[in-house]
N, C-alpha and C positions, 0 to 999 in steps of 0.2 A: 785116203788118209787115214791111218788107223788110230782109233781112240782107246787109250788105256782104260779099261774098266776097273772098277773098284774090286779088290780081291775078295772072295767069298767069305774068307775068315776074319775080314776086317771089322774093327769095332763099329757098332752102329749106334751107340749111346754113350753119354758122358761117363757112366759108371763103368763100362767095359773099357773105355779108352783110359780111364785113371788107373785101373787095375792093371792094364798092360804097361802103362808108363811107370807105375811102381816097380814092376818086374824088371823092365829094361834098364831102369835107372840102377838097380842093384849091380848091373854088368859094366857100368862105366869105369874106366881105368884113367886115373888122374896122377899116378906116381911115375909115369914114363915122361922123359923130357920131350919126346917127339923127333921128328926129322930135323936135322940141322938147317937153319935158315938159309936160302940161296942154294939149296940142293934139290936135286929131283925134280918132281913135278908138283905143282899146285893147282888145284881144280876148283874154279869159281861155280857155285850153284846158286840159281835164283829162278823165281816163278813169276808168272803174270797171270791174272784172273779175268774171266768174263763171267760174272755171276749171272747175267741173264740166260746164258746158254749153259751154265753150270760146267764151264770148262776151265782147266788150268794148264798152262804150257810151262814145261821146265827146261832149262838149259844147264848143260854141264860144259864148261870151257877149260881145257888143259893147258896150262902155261908152263914153260920152262921157268923154274924157280929162279934161275940166275939171270936169264937174259929178258924174261917176261914175254918171249915170242910165243905165239899160239901154236900148240903141237896138234890139237884135235878139238873139235866141237861136236857136240850132240845135243839133240832135242827130243822131246816127247810131249805128247798132248793127251790129256786124260780128263775123266770125269772128277769133279770136285768130290772127294772121298768122305767128308765128314762135315757136319754143320759147324758154324762159326762158334766157338767156345773160347773165351781167353783162356790162355795156358795150355790149350790142346790144339793150337793151330797146325802143328806138325802133321797131325792126322789128315788134314785136309789136302796134302800135297805129297807126302812121302811116297806112295806108290808111283806117282809120275816122275818124281825126281829119281827114284832107283830105275825107272825105265830108261831115262836119259843116260845115267851112270852105266847101265848094262849095255848100252849101244857103243860105248867106247871101246876102241881096240887098244889105246895106250893105258898105261898104268896111271890111275888118278894121282896117286901120291897123297899129299895133304888135301883134305876137303876144307874149303873156306866157304862158310855160309853166311848170307846176308840175314843175320839173326842172332840168335843166342845159343849158348851151351849151358854152362853152370849158372849164367846171369839169367835165371828163369824162375818164377815163383815156386815151382816145384823142383828146381835145380835139374831140370831135363829138358832144355830147348832143342830146336831142330838139329843143331850141330851134334849134340850128344846123341840124338835119336839116330841120326844117319851114321854116326861113328860106330855105334853099337851095332846096328844091323849090317854094316859092310865090314866091320873090323878094321876100317882105316882111321888113321889119326884125323882129327877134326878140330876146327876152331869156328867160333862165331864172332863176326865183326859187323856190329849193328849201328844204325844211324841215330839211335836214341837209347836212353838208358832204362827203358821199361818203367818199373816201379821203384827202382832203386836210386839211393842218394849218392852224390859225389861232390867233392870240392873241385872248382876249376883247377885243371893242371896248370903248370907254368906256360908261357906263351910259346915256347920253342918246339919245334919238331922233335919228338922222343920224350917230352915231359908227360907225366902221367900222374893220376891220383887213384886211390882205391874206389872202386864201385862196391857199394856196402848194402847189405840186407839186414834190416832190423825187424826181427819177428819174435815170436814167442820162445824160440829157441836162442835167442840172444843175437849178437853182432856177428855177421859173417862176411868176409870179403869174397865176392863172387865174380869179380872182373876187374878191369881197370878203364878209366876214361884216358884215352891215349891221344895225344896231340900228333897227327901225321903231316901237318904243315903249319909253318909259323903263323900265328895269329887267326887260325881257322878253327872253329869249333871241333871238339874231339869226336873220335868214334869210340864205341864201347866193345871192348875185347873180353871174350871169356874162353876159357878152355872147353873143348867138347868131349873128346875121348882120346887117350894116348898121347896127350900133349899137355905140358904144364903151362901156367899162365906166363911165366917169363918168356918162354919159346913162342908162345902164341903172339905176344906182343912183338917180338922180334920179327916173326914172319909178316905180320900186319904192316910194320914199317917198311921192310924190303919190298912188299908188294904195293906200296903206295908212293912211288918216287915223285909224282908229279901232282896228284889230287888227293883230296881228302879221304876217298874210299879206295879199297885195293883194286888194282887192275883186273884181278879175278872177278870181283863183283861187278865193275863197270862193264867188262865185256859179256858176262852172263846175263846182266840185266838187259842190255841192248838185244842179245840174241833171243831170250825168251819173249820179249815183247814183239819181235819181229815173227817167231814162230806162231804166237797167239794170232797176229794179224793175218798171217797166211792161212792158219786154220779156220779162221772166221770167213775168210774170203770163199772158202770151199764148202761152208755149210749153209 
């Protein structure tokens, strides 16, 4: 089993990570609509950790965006590449996620992250980070609203409300609380890179026909957990 090591030029402290985050954030594109929902491929990305052994397993699952059938799967296992610092979690897992993406033969299409894009304290979550590094359109679909506020959306599938940041720069809508199933608590959608918020929500709905979270995330979650379990059995 090959373990992905942390790149030699990877940030090693909070100051260096924040500086790189600021640089990459300037490359985010939010004025493109993105790929039409239900077309091409959508790739779910997720990770699982074992902190005792300092390992992270990443999974990339490519789905046909129309049928939601699996096109290809890939995994990678690496060293946790950065300490736990709120707002900088992407630096812990990006090298291993990129290794899983690099192992794919199919075009990933839209990247769907179990996390955040614009809905991030520094407006640069994992979805934005991966989108900028790969050049691919990306969205974040998270299970909780992080530190942002929202009103409960209507009770029906497709209802939404703004996810709002209030800080020294004023009020900013950074995403949406989106109801993907009637009567079930919402998910929190934000644009990552090369996709607007409206299109991001349309993708999230189409990718979630039966459950609260998208099929991309469900399948990637199961696969990364399986990959971590296998890796631990060999160490």
